[in-house]
N, C-alpha and C positions, 0 to 999 in steps of 0.2 A: 290815490294817484301816485304817491311816491313808490308804493309797492309795485304798481303796474309799470312805472318807469324803470325801476330796478330790474324787473323781470325782462323788460325789453332789452336793457343793456346786457343781461346774462345771455339772452337768446342771440343777440348780435355777436357777443364774444364766442358763443358756441359755434356760430356760423363761421367766424374767422378762424377759430381753432381747427375746424374741419378742413380748411384749406391747407393747413400745415401737415395733414396726414398724407404720407406718401407710401406708395406700395412699390415693391421691386418690379421693374419692368420684366415682362415675360413675352419675348418676341420670337420664340422658336415656333416653327411651323409644326403642324400635326405629323407630317412625314418624318421630320427630324426627330421628334420625340419617340415615335414608334421605332425608328431605326436604332436609336440609342438604347431603347428598352430591349430590343432583340439582341443587341450586341452585349449588353451588360447584365441582364437578369440571370442570377445564379441558378434559379430553378430551371430555366431554359437550357443553360449549359449542362446541368445534370441530366436532363432528359435527352439532350443531344448526345452525351457520352453513353447513355444507355442504348441508344439506337446504334451507335458505332460498335459497342460491345456485342450486341445481338448480331450485327452484320459479320463481325469477326468470328463469332461462334458458328454462324451459318457457313462461312467459308471453310472453317476447320472440319465441320461435318461433311461438307462437299468433298474435301480432300480425302477423307477416310472412305468415301464411297467410290472413289476412282478405282479403275482396274489396276492390278499390280502385275508387272512383268519383270521376272528375275532371270538373269543368265547364270547358270550353274556350271561349274567346271570342277572335275575331280580327277586324280590320277595317282598311279603307283609306279615307282621305279624299282625294278628288280635287279639283283646282281647274279653273277654266275654261281655264287655259293662257295663253300670251301674256305680256303685261307685268304681269299682275295675279297675283303668286304667292300672295297671301292671299285670293283670291276662291274660297272653298270652295263646292262645289256638292253638294247631296244626290244629284242624279241621277248624279253621277260617283263617288260613295262606295259602298263595300260594307261589309257587316258580317255576320260569321258567328258562330254560337254552337252548341255541341254538348256532348255528354256522352260521356266515355270510361269504359267499365266493364271491369275485369279480373276475371274469375271465378276462384275458387280451383281450378277443375277442372284447369287447365293447370299449376299450380304443384307439380310432382312433387318437386322438390328441397326446397322449403319444407315439403311434407307429410312427407317422409322425415325432415327435421331435427326437425319437431315430434314425430313418433313416437319418435325417438331421445331427445329431451329428456324425454318422458314416462317412458321406460324408465329413464333416468338418475335422474330424480326418485324413482321408486319404489324403485330400488336404494339411494339415499342415505337414504330414509325407513326402509326395512327395516333398514339397517345401524345407523341411530340407535336404532331400537327394540330391536335386539339388544344394543347397547352399554348402553342404559339398563337392560335386564333383567339384564345381567351385573353392572353397578354395584350394582343393588339386591341381587343375590345375594351379592356380595362383602361389602357393608356389613353385611348381616344375619348372614352367617357370622362376620365379625369381631366384631360386637356379641355374638353368642352365645358366641364364644370368650372374649371379655373377661369376660362374666358367669361362665363356667365357671372361669376363672382366679381371679376374685374369690372364688368359693366355695371353690376349692381352697386358697387362702391361709388362709381361716378353718378349713378342715378340717385342714390341716397344723399350724396353730397349736394347735388342740384336741388333735391327736395328740401334739404336743410336750409339752403340759401333762400329758397322761396318762402319757407315757413318763417324764417327770421324777418324777411321783409314784410310779410303779412302781419306778424306780431307787432313789429314796429309801427306799421300803419294803424293797426287796431288800438294800440296804446295812444297814439296821437289823437285818434278820433275820440277815445275815451276821455282823454285829458282836455279836449277842446272845450273852451268856455261856451256856455249856452246864454244867449241874450235873455234879459228879463222878460217874462211873459211869453217866451217862445220855447217850444219843446224841440229837442233835436230831431233831425229828419228821420233818423232810424229808430228813435225811442231808446230809453235807457236800458230796457230789457235786451233789445237787439245788440246794443253795444257790448253789454256784459257777455252775451252768448258769443259774439264775434271774437271777443278777447279770449274767452276760454278755448274756442275752436282753434284759434291761431296759436295759443300756447301749447295745446296738445300736438 
């Protein structure tokens, strides 16, 4: 009986100690957590930078593919000759001006490089979108898991309270005196079984 009584006190103490367990409050909404993850995850920042690099490379390739228009001017100034080197004459001078135009039709290598840069940009963009979706899924899953664990702690605490009360009640029933010539209502075997179940 003393052992059962001591076990009851230990169980009650365990129930009381469980009330002292505190967990850090977590009151952030799921949208806030996802937004923070999208703003601060380094892997997302790196993927975003790769998308921007691919876009810049595509713009550079597009600039190389553009048509080129050059204005060209050339001229000679002639002198009368002889002993007058600075006697410039308009009739002996020439001047030429023209326009050079390079069409993008002949720029096959540049066109191929531009198409390749477009493909690379789209791949980087899709990889970023996939990573972003994966990060959102991971964060939401962890947020839900954290909420479940928070609820589980409270459920376990409530179960411990109930178990302590049941154990205390079983110990009282076990220690209750039996009148001479009268057997307990539940029988001694049932009392022992109830005590073991409550202890577990």
